[in-house]
DSSP file (Angstrom, degrees, kcal/mol; ACC not computed):
  #  RESIDUE AA STRUCTURE BP1 BP2  ACC     N-H-->O    O-->H-N    N-H-->O    O-->H-N    TCO  KAPPA ALPHA  PHI   PSI    X-CA   Y-CA   Z-CA
    1    1 A X     >        0   0    0      0, 0.0     4,-2.2     0, 0.0     5,-0.2   0.000 360.0 360.0 360.0 -38.1  -14.5 -134.7  146.4
    2    2 A X  H  >  +     0   0    0      1,-0.2     4,-1.8     2,-0.2     5,-0.1   0.898 360.0  51.5 -62.7 -39.7  -13.5 -134.9  142.7
    3    3 A X  H  > S+     0   0    0      1,-0.2     4,-1.2     2,-0.2    -1,-0.2   0.893 109.3  50.6 -64.0 -39.4  -16.6 -132.9  141.7
    4    4 A X  H  > S+     0   0    0      1,-0.2     4,-1.6     2,-0.2     3,-0.3   0.897 107.8  52.8 -65.5 -40.9  -15.8 -130.2  144.3
    5    5 A X  H  < S+     0   0    0     -4,-2.2    -1,-0.2     1,-0.2    -2,-0.2   0.870 106.9  53.1 -61.8 -37.2  -12.2 -129.9  142.9
    6    6 A X  H  < S+     0   0    0     -4,-1.8    -1,-0.2     1,-0.2    -2,-0.2   0.813 109.7  48.6 -68.6 -29.4  -13.6 -129.4  139.4
    7    7 A X  H  < S+     0   0    0     -4,-1.2     2,-0.6    -3,-0.3    -1,-0.2   0.785 102.6  66.8 -82.6 -28.2  -15.8 -126.6  140.6
    8    8 A X  S  < S-     0   0    0     -4,-1.6    -1,-0.1    -3,-0.0     2,-0.1  -0.840  85.0-128.3-100.5 119.6  -13.2 -124.6  142.6
    9    9 A X        -     0   0    0     -2,-0.6     2,-0.2     1,-0.1     3,-0.1  -0.398  24.9-129.8 -65.1 140.5  -10.4 -123.1  140.5
   10   10 A X    >   -     0   0    0      1,-0.1     3,-2.2     4,-0.1    -1,-0.1  -0.527  34.2 -82.7 -88.2 157.1   -7.0 -124.0  141.8
   11   11 A X  T 3  S+     0   0    0      1,-0.3    -1,-0.1    -2,-0.2     3,-0.1  -0.364 118.2  20.5 -59.0 132.4   -4.2 -121.4  142.4
   12   12 A X  T 3  S+     0   0    0      1,-0.3    -1,-0.3    -3,-0.1     2,-0.2   0.262  93.2 126.0  91.4 -12.2   -2.5 -120.5  139.2
   13   13 A X    <   -     0   0    0     -3,-2.2    -1,-0.3     1,-0.1     2,-0.1  -0.494  64.3-111.3 -76.9 150.3   -5.3 -121.7  137.0
   14   14 A X        -     0   0    0     -2,-0.2     2,-0.1    -3,-0.1    -4,-0.1  -0.426  31.5-115.5 -77.1 157.3   -6.6 -119.3  134.4
   15   15 A X        -     0   0    0      1,-0.2    -1,-0.1    -2,-0.1     5,-0.0  -0.382  42.3 -77.0 -86.0 167.8  -10.1 -117.9  134.8
   16   16 A X    >>  -     0   0    0      1,-0.1     4,-2.5    -2,-0.1     3,-0.5  -0.326  47.9-111.5 -60.8 148.3  -13.0 -118.5  132.4
   17   17 A X  H 3> S+     0   0    0      1,-0.2     4,-2.3     2,-0.2     5,-0.2   0.871 117.4  50.1 -53.9 -41.6  -12.7 -116.4  129.2
   18   18 A X  H 3> S+     0   0    0      1,-0.2     4,-1.8     2,-0.2    -1,-0.2   0.860 111.4  49.0 -68.6 -32.2  -15.7 -114.2  130.1
   19   19 A X  H <> S+     0   0    0     -3,-0.5     4,-2.3     2,-0.2    -2,-0.2   0.892 110.4  50.7 -71.3 -39.7  -14.3 -113.6  133.6
   20   20 A X  H  X S+     0   0    0     -4,-2.5     4,-2.5     1,-0.2    -2,-0.2   0.910 109.4  52.0 -62.3 -41.4  -10.9 -112.7  132.1
   21   21 A X  H  X S+     0   0    0     -4,-2.3     4,-2.3    -5,-0.2    -1,-0.2   0.902 109.8  48.2 -62.0 -42.0  -12.6 -110.3  129.7
   22   22 A X  H  X S+     0   0    0     -4,-1.8     4,-2.4     2,-0.2    -1,-0.2   0.903 112.0  49.5 -65.4 -40.4  -14.4 -108.6  132.5
   23   23 A X  H  X S+     0   0    0     -4,-2.3     4,-2.4     2,-0.2    -2,-0.2   0.892 110.6  50.0 -66.7 -38.8  -11.2 -108.3  134.5
   24   24 A X  H  X S+     0   0    0     -4,-2.5     4,-2.8     2,-0.2    -2,-0.2   0.918 111.0  49.3 -64.0 -43.5   -9.3 -106.8  131.6
   25   25 A X  H  X S+     0   0    0     -4,-2.3     4,-2.6     2,-0.2    -2,-0.2   0.914 111.8  48.5 -62.3 -42.9  -12.1 -104.3  131.0
   26   26 A X  H  X S+     0   0    0     -4,-2.4     4,-2.3     2,-0.2    -1,-0.2   0.911 112.7  48.5 -64.2 -41.8  -12.0 -103.3  134.6
   27   27 A X  H  X S+     0   0    0     -4,-2.4     4,-2.3     2,-0.2    -2,-0.2   0.904 112.1  48.6 -64.5 -41.5   -8.2 -103.0  134.6
   28   28 A X  H  X S+     0   0    0     -4,-2.8     4,-2.7     2,-0.2    -2,-0.2   0.908 110.8  50.8 -64.8 -41.6   -8.4 -100.9  131.4
   29   29 A X  H  X S+     0   0    0     -4,-2.6     4,-2.4     2,-0.2    -2,-0.2   0.907 110.9  48.7 -63.0 -41.5  -11.0  -98.6  132.9
   30   30 A X  H  X S+     0   0    0     -4,-2.3     4,-2.3     2,-0.2    -1,-0.2   0.909 112.2  48.9 -64.8 -41.4   -8.9  -98.1  136.0
   31   31 A X  H  X S+     0   0    0     -4,-2.3     4,-2.2     2,-0.2    -2,-0.2   0.903 111.7  48.9 -64.5 -41.0   -5.9  -97.3  133.9
   32   32 A X  H  X S+     0   0    0     -4,-2.7     4,-2.5     2,-0.2    -2,-0.2   0.902 111.0  50.4 -64.8 -41.0   -7.9  -94.9  131.8
   33   33 A X  H  X S+     0   0    0     -4,-2.4     4,-2.4     2,-0.2    -2,-0.2   0.902 110.8  49.2 -64.0 -41.3   -9.2  -93.2  134.9
   34   34 A X  H  X S+     0   0    0     -4,-2.3     4,-2.3     2,-0.2    -2,-0.2   0.913 111.6  48.5 -65.2 -42.2   -5.8  -92.9  136.4
   35   35 A X  H  X S+     0   0    0     -4,-2.2     4,-2.4     2,-0.2    -2,-0.2   0.910 111.9  49.6 -63.8 -42.2   -4.4  -91.4  133.2
   36   36 A X  H  X S+     0   0    0     -4,-2.5     4,-2.4     1,-0.2    -2,-0.2   0.905 110.6  49.7 -63.5 -42.1   -7.3  -88.9  133.0
   37   37 A X  H  X S+     0   0    0     -4,-2.4     4,-2.4     2,-0.2    -1,-0.2   0.896 110.6  50.9 -63.6 -40.3   -6.7  -87.9  136.6
   38   38 A X  H  X S+     0   0    0     -4,-2.3     4,-2.2     2,-0.2    -2,-0.2   0.931 111.4  46.9 -62.3 -46.4   -3.0  -87.4  135.9
   39   39 A X  H  X S+     0   0    0     -4,-2.4     4,-2.3     1,-0.2    -2,-0.2   0.896 112.2  50.4 -64.5 -40.3   -3.7  -85.2  132.9
   40   40 A X  H  X S+     0   0    0     -4,-2.4     4,-2.6     2,-0.2    -1,-0.2   0.919 110.1  49.9 -63.8 -43.6   -6.3  -83.2  134.8
   41   41 A X  H  X S+     0   0    0     -4,-2.4     4,-2.5     1,-0.2    -2,-0.2   0.890 110.7  50.1 -62.4 -39.3   -3.9  -82.6  137.6
   42   42 A X  H  X S+     0   0    0     -4,-2.2     4,-2.2     2,-0.2    -1,-0.2   0.901 110.9  49.1 -66.0 -40.1   -1.2  -81.5  135.2
   43   43 A X  H  X S+     0   0    0     -4,-2.3     4,-2.3     2,-0.2    -2,-0.2   0.919 112.1  47.9 -65.2 -43.6   -3.6  -79.0  133.5
   44   44 A X  H  X S+     0   0    0     -4,-2.6     4,-2.5     1,-0.2    -2,-0.2   0.918 110.8  51.9 -63.4 -43.2   -4.7  -77.6  136.9
   45   45 A X  H  X S+     0   0    0     -4,-2.5     4,-2.4     1,-0.2    -1,-0.2   0.902 109.6  49.4 -59.1 -42.1   -1.1  -77.2  137.9
   46   46 A X  H  X S+     0   0    0     -4,-2.2     4,-2.7     2,-0.2    -1,-0.2   0.899 110.0  51.0 -65.2 -40.5   -0.2  -75.4  134.7
   47   47 A X  H  X S+     0   0    0     -4,-2.3     4,-2.5     2,-0.2    -2,-0.2   0.909 110.7  48.7 -63.3 -41.5   -3.2  -73.1  135.2
   48   48 A X  H  X S+     0   0    0     -4,-2.5     4,-2.5     2,-0.2    -2,-0.2   0.926 112.2  49.1 -63.0 -44.3   -2.1  -72.3  138.8
   49   49 A X  H  X S+     0   0    0     -4,-2.4     4,-2.6     2,-0.2    -2,-0.2   0.933 112.2  47.5 -60.5 -47.0    1.5  -71.6  137.6
   50   50 A X  H  X S+     0   0    0     -4,-2.7     4,-2.1     1,-0.2    -1,-0.2   0.903 112.8  48.9 -62.8 -41.9    0.3  -69.3  134.8
   51   51 A X  H  X S+     0   0    0     -4,-2.5     4,-2.2     2,-0.2    -1,-0.2   0.907 111.8  49.3 -64.2 -42.4   -2.0  -67.4  137.2
   52   52 A X  H  X S+     0   0    0     -4,-2.5     4,-2.4     2,-0.2    -2,-0.2   0.919 110.5  49.3 -64.2 -44.4    0.8  -67.0  139.7
   53   53 A X  H  X S+     0   0    0     -4,-2.6     4,-2.3     1,-0.2    -1,-0.2   0.887 110.5  51.7 -63.2 -37.6    3.2  -65.7  137.1
   54   54 A X  H  X S+     0   0    0     -4,-2.1     4,-2.1    -5,-0.2    -1,-0.2   0.900 109.7  49.0 -63.9 -40.6    0.6  -63.3  135.9
   55   55 A X  H  X S+     0   0    0     -4,-2.2     4,-2.2     2,-0.2    -2,-0.2   0.896 110.0  51.5 -66.4 -39.9    0.1  -62.0  139.4
   56   56 A X  H  X S+     0   0    0     -4,-2.4     4,-2.5     1,-0.2    -2,-0.2   0.928 110.6  48.3 -62.3 -44.9    3.8  -61.6  139.9
   57   57 A X  H  X S+     0   0    0     -4,-2.3     4,-2.7     1,-0.2    -1,-0.2   0.891 109.5  53.1 -62.9 -39.0    4.1  -59.6  136.7
   58   58 A X  H  X S+     0   0    0     -4,-2.1     4,-2.4     2,-0.2    -1,-0.2   0.908 110.6  46.8 -63.3 -41.6    1.1  -57.4  137.8
   59   59 A X  H  X S+     0   0    0     -4,-2.2     4,-2.0     2,-0.2     6,-0.3   0.917 112.3  50.1 -66.0 -43.0    2.8  -56.7  141.1
   60   60 A X  H  X>S+     0   0    0     -4,-2.5     5,-2.0     1,-0.2     6,-1.0   0.917 112.7  47.1 -61.4 -42.7    6.1  -55.9  139.4
   61   61 A X  H ><5S+     0   0    0     -4,-2.7     3,-0.5     1,-0.2    -1,-0.2   0.906 112.3  49.9 -64.6 -41.5    4.4  -53.6  136.9
   62   62 A X  H 3<5S+     0   0    0     -4,-2.4    -1,-0.2     1,-0.2    -2,-0.2   0.822 116.6  40.8 -68.2 -31.2    2.5  -51.8  139.7
   63   63 A X  H 3<5S-     0   0    0     -4,-2.0    -1,-0.2    -5,-0.2    -2,-0.2   0.451 111.7-115.9 -97.9  -1.1    5.6  -51.3  141.8
   64   64 A X  T <<5S+     0   0    0     -4,-0.8     3,-0.4    -3,-0.5    -3,-0.2   0.652  81.0 121.5  78.6  14.8    7.8  -50.3  138.9
   65   65 A X      < +     0   0    0     -5,-2.0    -4,-0.2    -6,-0.3    -5,-0.1   0.492  57.1  73.8 -86.2  -3.1   10.1  -53.3  139.3
   66   66 A X              0   0    0     -6,-1.0    -1,-0.2     1,-0.2    -5,-0.1  -0.073 360.0 360.0-103.8  32.9    9.4  -54.7  135.7
   67   67 A X              0   0    0     -3,-0.4    -1,-0.2    -7,-0.1    -2,-0.1   0.434 360.0 360.0-111.1 360.0   11.5  -52.1  133.9
């Protein structure tokens, strides 16, 4: 039983250094992916906004409302 206890990590125990490193890398990669997705969404939103404002101005110019 003692040998089995030594092989199974207990709740609250730290993981082996190489396992911690892998988990940190995975966490960092997930964080980087989330940040990249956020920035991309913001850029797309800005492009949509700019396109919409351009279309509104074009309609105003065409109808004479932009004077």
